[in-house]
C-alpha positions in Angstrom: -11.5 5.7 4.0 -14.8 6.9 5.5 -13.9 5.4 8.9 -10.5 7.0 8.9 -12.0 10.4 8.0 -14.5 10.0 10.9 -11.6 9.0 13.3 -9.6 12.0 12.2 -12.6 14.3 12.7 -13.3 12.8 16.1 -9.7 13.2 17.2 -9.8 16.9 16.0 -12.8 17.5 18.1 -11.1 16.0 21.2 -8.2 18.4 20.5 -10.6 21.3 20.2 -12.3 20.3 23.6 -8.8 20.1 25.1 -8.0 23.6 24.0 -11.3 25.0 25.2 -10.9 23.2 28.5 -7.3 24.6 29.0 -8.0 28.1 27.9 -11.4 28.8 29.5 -13.4 26.1 31.1 -11.1 25.2 34.0 -9.8 28.7 34.3 -13.4 29.8 35.2 -13.9 26.6 37.3 -16.9 25.4 35.2 -15.7 22.1 34.0 -18.4 19.4 34.1 -16.1 16.4 33.9 -15.7 15.1 37.4 -12.4 13.3 36.5 -10.9 16.7 35.6 -12.6 18.6 38.3 -14.3 22.0 38.1 -11.0 23.9 38.0 -8.8 21.1 36.7 -7.8 20.2 40.3 -8.3 16.4 40.0 -6.5 15.6 36.7 -4.9 18.2 34.5 -6.4 18.5 31.0 -2.9 18.1 29.7 -2.9 14.5 31.1 -6.5 13.7 30.7 -6.9 14.5 27.0 -3.8 12.7 25.7 -4.8 9.6 27.6 -8.4 9.8 26.3 -7.3 10.4 22.7 -4.9 7.4 22.9 -7.6 5.2 24.4 -10.1 6.3 21.8 -7.8 5.6 18.9 -6.7 2.2 20.5 -10.2 0.9 20.7 -11.0 1.5 17.0 -8.7 -1.1 15.5 -9.9 -3.9 17.7 -13.5 -3.5 16.6 -15.1 -4.9 13.5 -15.3 -2.4 10.6 -19.0 -1.5 11.1 -18.5 -1.2 14.9 -15.4 0.8 14.4 -17.2 3.4 12.2 -20.0 3.5 14.8 -17.5 4.0 17.6 -15.7 6.9 16.0 -18.9 8.5 14.9 -20.5 8.2 18.3 -17.5 9.6 20.2 -17.1 12.3 17.6 -20.7 13.3 17.9 -20.4 13.5 21.7 -17.2 15.6 21.4 -18.8 17.8 18.7 -21.7 18.5 21.1 -19.2 19.4 23.9 -17.2 21.7 21.7 -20.4 23.4 20.5 -21.6 23.8 24.1 -18.2 25.3 25.1 -18.2 27.6 22.1 -21.7 28.9 23.0 -20.2 30.1 26.4 -17.4 32.0 24.6 -18.5 35.4 26.0 -18.6 34.0 29.5 -15.1 32.6 29.1 -13.4 35.8 28.1 
């Protein structure tokens, strides 16, 4: 159950990043992901994030259990860092 909980948390952090990207980051043209583009001009966040979330969840089941846990924890940590970074810019994004 630990791996499942970590996978859910990681997916939730992806969703939080998606929301932050849609509601502030691309609106202010400060997105750092070159796939999306500074203002969301390359790939819409509404396309990028569902694809990334699906790919993230598809990789987990094909990994051995220990690697699966590491995968979800690593991606979740990276997403958590991004969400935190975005949140710290909240005054700029208003």
